[in-house]
C-alpha positions as CSV (number, residue, x, y, z in Angstrom):
1,M,-33.9,-88.0,162.5
2,R,-37.3,-86.1,163.3
3,A,-35.2,-83.1,164.4
4,L,-33.1,-83.2,161.3
5,L,-36.0,-83.5,158.9
6,V,-37.7,-80.5,160.6
7,A,-34.3,-78.4,160.3
8,M,-34.1,-79.4,156.7
9,S,-37.9,-78.4,155.9
10,L,-37.2,-75.1,157.6
11,A,-34.1,-74.4,155.8
12,L,-36.0,-75.0,152.4
13,L,-38.8,-72.7,153.5
14,C,-36.3,-70.1,154.4
15,A,-34.7,-70.4,151.1
16,A,-37.9,-70.0,149.1
17,A,-38.9,-67.0,151.4
18,G,-35.5,-65.4,150.8
19,C,-34.2,-65.4,154.4
20,K,-30.9,-64.1,155.1
21,S,-29.7,-67.4,157.0
22,P,-31.5,-70.6,158.1
23,T,-29.8,-70.3,161.4
24,S,-32.4,-67.8,162.2
25,Y,-34.7,-70.7,162.7
26,C,-32.7,-72.1,165.7
27,E,-33.8,-70.5,169.1
28,T,-31.6,-68.0,170.5
29,G,-28.2,-69.6,171.8
30,R,-28.3,-72.3,169.5
31,T,-26.4,-72.9,166.2
32,L,-27.5,-75.1,162.9
33,C,-25.0,-77.6,162.3
34,D,-25.6,-80.4,159.8
35,G,-29.3,-79.7,160.0
36,L,-29.3,-79.7,163.7
37,C,-29.7,-76.9,166.3
38,V,-27.0,-77.3,168.9
39,D,-25.5,-75.3,171.8
40,A,-22.3,-74.7,170.6
41,S,-21.2,-73.3,174.1
42,R,-21.4,-76.9,175.5
43,D,-21.7,-79.5,172.7
44,P,-18.5,-81.6,172.8
45,N,-19.0,-82.5,169.2
46,N,-19.6,-78.8,167.8
47,C,-17.7,-76.8,170.4
48,G,-17.3,-73.2,169.4
49,A,-18.0,-74.0,165.8
50,C,-19.6,-76.8,163.7
51,G,-17.5,-79.9,163.6
52,Q,-15.1,-79.0,166.4
53,E,-14.8,-82.1,168.4
54,C,-13.2,-82.0,172.0
55,G,-12.3,-85.9,172.0
56,L,-11.0,-86.6,175.6
57,G,-12.5,-83.4,177.1
58,S,-15.4,-81.4,177.6
59,C,-16.9,-78.2,176.2
60,T,-17.3,-75.1,178.4
61,N,-18.3,-71.8,177.3
62,G,-17.4,-72.9,173.6
63,A,-14.0,-74.0,174.4
64,C,-12.5,-77.5,174.7
65,V,-11.1,-78.2,178.2
66,C,-8.9,-81.2,178.1
67,A,-9.4,-83.9,181.0
68,A,-7.1,-83.6,183.9
69,S,-6.5,-87.6,184.0
70,P,-4.5,-89.2,182.6
71,S,-1.7,-86.7,182.8
72,T,-0.8,-87.5,179.2
73,V,-3.9,-85.9,177.9
74,T,-3.2,-82.5,176.1
75,T,-4.5,-80.3,173.3
76,C,-3.0,-80.7,170.0
77,G,-5.2,-78.4,168.0
78,G,-7.5,-79.7,165.2
79,S,-10.4,-81.9,165.8
80,P,-10.5,-83.6,168.1
81,A,-8.7,-80.8,170.4
82,C,-7.9,-83.3,173.3
83,V,-5.8,-86.4,172.9
84,D,-3.8,-88.8,175.0
85,I,-0.1,-88.7,173.5
86,A,0.5,-92.1,175.4
87,T,-2.0,-94.1,173.0
88,D,-3.1,-91.7,170.1
89,P,-1.3,-93.3,167.1
90,N,-1.3,-89.8,165.2
91,H,0.1,-87.9,168.3
92,C,2.3,-90.7,169.7
93,G,4.6,-89.2,172.5
94,G,3.9,-85.6,171.4
95,C,1.6,-83.5,169.0
96,G,2.2,-84.2,165.4
97,R,4.1,-87.3,166.0
98,P,2.3,-90.2,163.9
99,C,3.2,-93.6,164.0
100,A,5.1,-94.6,160.8
101,L,4.3,-98.3,160.1
102,A,1.0,-99.2,158.8
103,G,-0.6,-101.3,161.7
104,E,1.5,-100.0,164.5
105,A,-0.1,-98.9,167.8
106,C,0.8,-96.2,170.3
107,S,1.6,-97.6,173.9
108,D,3.3,-95.5,176.6
109,Q,4.2,-92.8,174.1
110,T,6.0,-95.2,172.0
111,C,5.0,-96.7,168.6
112,A,5.3,-100.4,168.3
113,C,3.8,-103.1,166.5
114,P,0.9,-104.8,168.5
115,A,1.1,-108.6,169.7
116,S,-1.0,-110.0,166.9
117,T,1.4,-108.5,164.2
118,P,4.8,-108.2,166.0
119,D,7.3,-108.1,163.2
120,H,8.5,-105.2,161.0
121,C,8.7,-105.7,157.4
122,P,10.6,-105.2,155.1
123,D,13.8,-105.7,157.1
124,T,15.3,-102.5,155.7
125,N,12.9,-99.2,155.8
126,P,10.0,-101.2,157.3
127,T,6.5,-99.9,156.2
128,A,4.3,-102.2,158.0
129,C,3.7,-104.6,161.2
130,V,3.2,-108.2,160.3
131,D,3.2,-111.7,161.7
132,K,5.9,-113.9,160.1
133,Q,4.5,-116.9,161.6
134,S,1.2,-116.5,159.6
135,D,1.5,-114.0,157.0
136,R,1.5,-115.6,153.5
137,D,3.3,-112.7,152.0
138,N,6.2,-112.8,154.8
139,C,6.2,-116.3,155.8
140,G,9.2,-116.9,158.2
141,T,11.0,-113.8,156.8
142,C,10.0,-110.5,155.2
143,G,9.1,-111.1,151.3
144,N,8.9,-114.8,151.4
145,R,5.6,-115.4,149.8
146,C,3.8,-118.8,149.8
147,L,2.9,-120.5,146.6
148,T,-0.7,-120.7,145.4
149,N,-3.1,-122.0,147.7
150,H,-0.4,-122.7,150.3
151,V,-0.8,-121.2,154.0
152,C,1.9,-119.9,156.5
153,E,2.0,-121.8,159.7
154,G,4.7,-121.5,162.1
155,G,6.5,-119.5,159.8
156,E,6.6,-122.1,157.0
157,C,4.7,-122.3,153.9
158,V,2.6,-125.6,154.1
159,C,-0.3,-127.1,152.5
160,P,-3.7,-126.6,154.3
161,A,-5.6,-129.3,155.8
162,I,-8.3,-129.4,153.2
163,A,-5.6,-129.9,150.4
164,P,-2.6,-131.5,152.5
165,D,-0.8,-133.3,149.5
166,L,1.8,-131.5,147.2
167,C,1.8,-132.1,143.7
168,N,4.2,-130.1,141.5
169,G,3.9,-127.1,143.9
170,I,0.4,-127.2,144.0
171,C,-1.7,-128.3,147.1
172,V,-4.3,-131.1,146.5
173,N,-6.1,-133.6,148.3
174,L,-5.1,-137.2,146.8
175,T,-8.2,-138.6,148.6
176,S,-10.7,-136.6,146.5
177,D,-9.0,-134.9,143.7
178,A,-10.2,-136.4,140.3
179,R,-7.0,-135.0,138.7
180,N,-4.8,-136.4,141.2
181,C,-6.4,-139.4,142.7
182,D,-4.3,-141.5,145.2
183,T,-1.0,-140.2,143.3
184,C,-0.1,-136.9,141.6
185,G,-1.2,-136.7,138.1
186,H,-3.4,-139.8,138.0
187,A,-6.7,-138.5,136.5
188,C,-10.0,-140.3,136.8
189,S,-11.8,-141.1,133.5
190,T,-14.6,-138.8,132.2
191,N,-17.4,-138.1,134.6
192,H,-15.7,-140.4,137.5
193,V,-14.9,-138.9,140.8
194,C,-12.2,-139.7,143.3
195,V,-13.6,-141.1,146.7
196,S,-11.1,-142.5,149.2
197,R,-8.2,-142.4,146.8
198,A,-9.9,-144.4,144.2
199,C,-11.6,-143.5,141.0
200,V,-15.3,-144.4,141.1
201,C,-18.7,-143.5,139.5
202,P,-20.7,-140.9,141.3
203,T,-24.1,-141.8,143.0
204,T,-26.1,-140.0,140.4
205,L,-24.3,-142.2,137.7
206,P,-23.5,-145.3,139.6
207,D,-22.7,-147.9,136.7
208,D,-19.5,-148.2,134.6
209,C,-19.7,-148.9,131.0
210,T,-16.6,-149.0,129.2
211,G,-15.0,-146.4,131.3
212,T,-18.1,-144.1,131.2
213,C,-20.3,-143.5,134.2
214,V,-24.0,-143.9,133.4
215,N,-27.4,-144.8,135.1
216,L,-28.6,-148.1,133.9
217,A,-31.9,-147.1,135.4
218,T,-32.6,-144.0,133.2
219,D,-30.0,-144.0,130.4
220,A,-31.7,-144.6,127.1
221,A,-28.8,-145.6,125.5
222,N,-27.4,-148.1,128.3
223,C,-31.1,-149.4,129.7
224,N,-30.6,-152.0,132.2
225,S,-27.3,-153.2,130.6
226,C,-24.4,-151.5,128.8
227,G,-25.2,-150.9,125.1
228,R,-28.7,-151.7,125.4
229,L,-30.5,-148.8,123.1
230,C,-34.0,-147.9,123.4
231,L,-36.1,-147.6,120.3
232,T,-36.7,-144.1,118.9
233,N,-38.6,-141.7,121.2
234,H,-38.7,-144.3,124.0
235,V,-37.3,-143.4,127.5
236,C,-35.7,-145.7,130.0
237,Q,-37.6,-145.7,133.3
238,S,-36.6,-148.3,136.2
239,R,-34.2,-150.1,133.8
240,A,-37.0,-150.7,131.3
241,C,-37.4,-149.2,127.8
242,V,-41.0,-147.4,127.8
243,C,-42.9,-144.8,126.0
244,P,-43.1,-141.4,127.8
245,A,-46.1,-139.8,129.6
246,A,-46.4,-137.5,126.4
247,L,-46.6,-140.4,123.9
248,P,-48.0,-143.1,125.8
249,D,-49.2,-145.5,123.1
250,E,-46.7,-147.5,121.3
251,C,-47.4,-148.4,117.4
252,S,-44.9,-150.7,115.4
253,G,-42.2,-149.5,117.8
254,S,-42.8,-146.0,117.8
255,C,-44.3,-144.0,120.8
256,V,-47.4,-142.1,119.7
257,D,-50.6,-140.4,121.1
258,L,-53.5,-142.2,120.0
259,A,-55.6,-139.2,121.4
260,T,-54.0,-136.8,119.0
261,D,-52.0,-138.4,116.4
262,R,-53.5,-138.0,112.9
263,A,-51.7,-141.0,111.7
264,H,-52.6,-143.2,114.5
265,C,-56.1,-141.8,115.6
266,G,-57.9,-143.8,118.2
267,D,-56.0,-147.0,117.2
268,C,-52.5,-147.6,115.5
269,A,-52.5,-146.9,111.6
270,N,-55.9,-145.4,111.6
271,A,-55.0,-142.3,109.7
272,C,-57.3,-139.2,109.4
273,T,-58.2,-138.1,105.9
274,T,-57.1,-134.7,104.4
275,N,-57.0,-131.8,106.4
276,H,-58.7,-133.7,109.5
277,L,-57.3,-133.5,112.9
278,C,-57.4,-136.0,115.7
279,S,-59.1,-135.0,118.7
280,N,-60.1,-137.3,121.7
281,R,-59.2,-140.2,119.7
282,S,-61.4,-139.3,116.8
283,C,-60.8,-137.7,113.3
284,A,-62.7,-134.5,113.3
285,C,-62.7,-131.3,111.2
286,P,-61.1,-128.4,112.6
287,A,-63.3,-125.2,113.8
288,T,-61.9,-123.2,110.8
289,L,-63.1,-125.8,108.2
290,A,-66.2,-127.4,110.2
291,T,-68.0,-129.4,107.5
292,D,-67.0,-132.7,106.3
293,C,-67.8,-133.0,102.4
294,S,-67.0,-136.5,101.2
295,G,-64.1,-136.8,103.6
296,T,-62.7,-133.1,103.2
297,C,-63.2,-130.6,105.5
298,V,-64.6,-127.3,104.1
299,D,-65.8,-123.9,105.1
300,T,-69.2,-123.6,103.6
301,T,-69.4,-119.9,104.1
302,T,-66.7,-119.2,101.8
303,D,-65.8,-122.4,99.8
304,P,-67.2,-121.9,96.1
305,D,-67.4,-125.3,95.7
306,H,-69.4,-126.0,98.6
307,C,-71.2,-122.7,99.2
308,G,-73.8,-123.0,101.9
309,G,-73.6,-126.9,101.8
310,C,-71.6,-129.7,100.3
311,A,-71.6,-130.0,96.6
312,N,-73.1,-126.7,96.0
313,P,-70.7,-124.9,93.6
314,C,-70.7,-121.3,92.6
315,P,-70.5,-120.2,88.9
316,A,-66.9,-120.1,87.7
317,V,-66.6,-116.2,88.1
318,A,-68.5,-116.0,91.4
319,S,-67.4,-115.9,94.9
320,C,-68.6,-117.5,98.1
321,T,-69.7,-114.8,100.9
322,A,-71.4,-115.7,103.8
323,S,-72.7,-119.2,102.4
324,D,-74.2,-117.4,99.2
325,C,-72.7,-117.3,95.7
326,V,-72.0,-113.6,94.8
327,C,-71.4,-112.8,91.0
328,P,-69.2,-109.8,90.0
329,R,-70.5,-106.3,89.9
330,G,-72.6,-105.8,86.9
331,S,-73.5,-109.4,86.3
332,A,-76.5,-111.4,87.6
333,A,-76.6,-115.2,89.0
334,C,-79.2,-116.9,86.7
335,G,-79.4,-120.7,86.4
336,G,-76.1,-121.3,88.0
337,E,-74.3,-118.8,85.9
338,C,-73.1,-115.2,86.2
339,C,-74.8,-113.3,83.3
340,E,-74.0,-109.8,81.8
341,G,-76.8,-107.2,81.6
342,G,-77.4,-106.3,85.1
343,S,-79.2,-108.1,88.0
344,S,-82.5,-109.5,86.1
345,C,-82.8,-112.9,85.1
346,C,-85.2,-114.2,82.2
347,A,-88.4,-115.8,83.5
348,D,-87.1,-119.5,83.0
349,S,-84.1,-118.3,85.2
350,S,-81.8,-118.1,82.0
351,C,-79.4,-115.4,81.2
352,P,-80.8,-112.6,79.0
353,I,-79.3,-112.8,75.4
354,T,-77.0,-110.4,73.9
355,H,-78.3,-108.5,71.2
356,D,-76.4,-106.1,68.4
357,N,-77.7,-102.5,68.5
358,G,-76.1,-102.0,65.0
359,L,-73.9,-99.1,66.2
360,G,-71.1,-100.9,67.9
361,G,-72.9,-101.3,71.2
362,H,-75.3,-104.0,72.8
363,F,-78.3,-104.8,74.8
364,F,-79.7,-107.6,76.7
365,A,-83.2,-109.0,76.3
366,C,-84.9,-112.4,77.0
367,V,-86.0,-112.8,73.4
368,P,-84.1,-114.7,70.4
369,L,-81.9,-112.6,68.2
370,A,-83.8,-110.9,65.2
371,T,-86.9,-110.5,67.3
372,Y,-88.0,-107.0,66.2
373,D,-90.7,-105.3,68.3
374,E,-91.0,-101.7,69.9
375,S,-89.4,-103.1,73.2
376,T,-86.3,-104.3,71.4
377,A,-85.9,-101.2,69.4
378,T,-86.3,-99.0,72.4
379,A,-83.8,-101.2,74.3
380,A,-81.3,-100.7,71.3
381,A,-81.7,-97.0,71.5
382,I,-81.2,-96.7,75.2
383,S,-77.9,-98.8,74.9
384,W,-76.7,-96.2,72.2
385,S,-77.2,-93.3,74.3
386,P,-78.6,-93.9,77.9
387,G,-79.0,-90.2,78.2
388,G,-80.8,-89.5,75.2
389,Q,-84.6,-89.0,74.5
390,P,-87.3,-90.0,71.9
391,G,-87.1,-88.1,68.5
392,A,-89.8,-86.9,66.4
393,S,-90.3,-89.0,63.2
394,T,-92.8,-89.9,60.6
395,C,-91.4,-93.5,60.2
396,T,-94.0,-95.9,60.8
397,G,-92.9,-99.2,63.2
398,C,-89.9,-97.3,64.2
399,V,-88.2,-95.8,67.3
400,A,-86.5,-92.5,66.9
401,W,-83.9,-91.4,69.6
402,Q,-81.7,-88.4,69.8
403,N,-78.9,-87.1,72.1
404,G,-78.6,-83.5,70.7
405,A,-75.9,-84.4,68.2
406,E,-77.5,-87.2,66.2
407,C,-80.8,-88.6,65.7
408,V,-81.0,-92.6,65.0
409,V,-84.0,-94.2,64.0
410,W,-84.5,-98.0,64.7
411,C,-87.3,-99.8,62.7
412,Y,-89.0,-103.0,64.0
413,A,-92.0,-103.3,61.5
414,P,-91.6,-104.8,58.0
415,P,-90.2,-103.9,55.6
416,L,-87.6,-101.8,57.6
417,A,-87.4,-104.2,60.4
418,G,-83.8,-104.7,61.6
419,L,-82.6,-101.5,59.9
420,A,-81.4,-98.4,61.8
421,R,-80.4,-95.0,60.3
422,V,-78.1,-92.4,61.6
423,N,-79.0,-88.7,61.0
424,P,-75.9,-86.5,61.9
425,N,-77.7,-83.3,62.4
426,G,-79.5,-84.2,65.5
427,I,-82.8,-82.6,64.4
428,D,-84.1,-84.6,61.6
429,C,-85.0,-88.2,62.4
430,I,-85.3,-89.5,58.7
431,C,-86.3,-93.3,58.1
432,P,-83.9,-95.9,56.8
433,T,-84.5,-97.1,53.3
434,V,-83.0,-100.3,52.3
435,A,-79.9,-102.1,53.6
436,G,-76.8,-100.6,52.5
437,G,-78.5,-97.2,52.1
438,P,-76.9,-93.9,53.4
439,Q,-76.0,-94.1,57.0
440,T,-78.1,-97.2,57.5
441,Y,-77.0,-100.1,59.6
442,V,-78.3,-103.5,60.7
443,W,-79.3,-104.3,64.2
444,N,-80.7,-107.6,65.8
């Protein structure tokens, strides 16, 4: 094997290097044959050329020399070169004279069937050697084929020892065949077996209940006696109906596990309340709803009715995040409510009041409606144009606000308190006159 691997490796190296022939890697006087370097001048398997076998001869100077004894050894060409025409089935009695029949042997230069298969078949133009005493396809005479599961003994088709009885042309054993028990065609009942020519129940199902084999020690439908049915989810053990190991406790005829059953936790009929589970015979909240609030399991980190603790509800529009009530963007949580107007609450924790700026907008302030002062007037102005700036006005007790296109004046001092005037040129900031005057509106 090592020599073969070496030779193959050398051949690959030679091919990669562009050698003319891999044989150049064999030493002088040797030839590469099937990956091995051989001496073709004396190798009987590669004599003169790779693959040339000498057979019953030796290799001398690259030529096969046939053995002198026996005298029937001669050369017939081909490989092997030397054969014994007295025993070679391919050259029986002379070169190129093969035995014609399958299984024939060559003896004393004559083809003949061997002692183990002495007969020729078919009778006319035979093609093979057979033993008519044991051949199932040629039993007694050529072409006489035995029936299914028969054997040929002494030139006759007979049933074998393991199935000695003949039923309708089929070999059976009347002592053990459940379809032919004691007599042909006598079939045993369902799941019975045939033992000593009698239909009986097998050892795994030893008891007969109305023609059906069962095991009264383990059959829940026939526990201890035929037809005795165990209750739901019970099993039959040692001929008694009992609860299985997975449900070891009995409550009103049903098998349960008091350690895990929510309807029977720790004791029969001790039911756990809503969304509780039973663990180690006790009702408890699951890990995902770890807090018990008046019999209901909740997650106080996300439950808006129990945010941060039991009975701590969030405002209607708020959510509970990380145990805190969170109002929607743009609103503030004040006194249990989500209020408009940003994130600031009034001093008393109430929501700011929504005020009308008179021009279709609104602002938020912690003062009653119709509270007029400089701060509410300024808040009204900013709500109208957040990007505007104070305007120049001679109005007393008023706030002027301009955005480039218009200038609006909001008054907070009597007699013009609560009035606002829009000046469309954006430059002149003229005071309002009376309610209902030109471009004059009411704010609160």
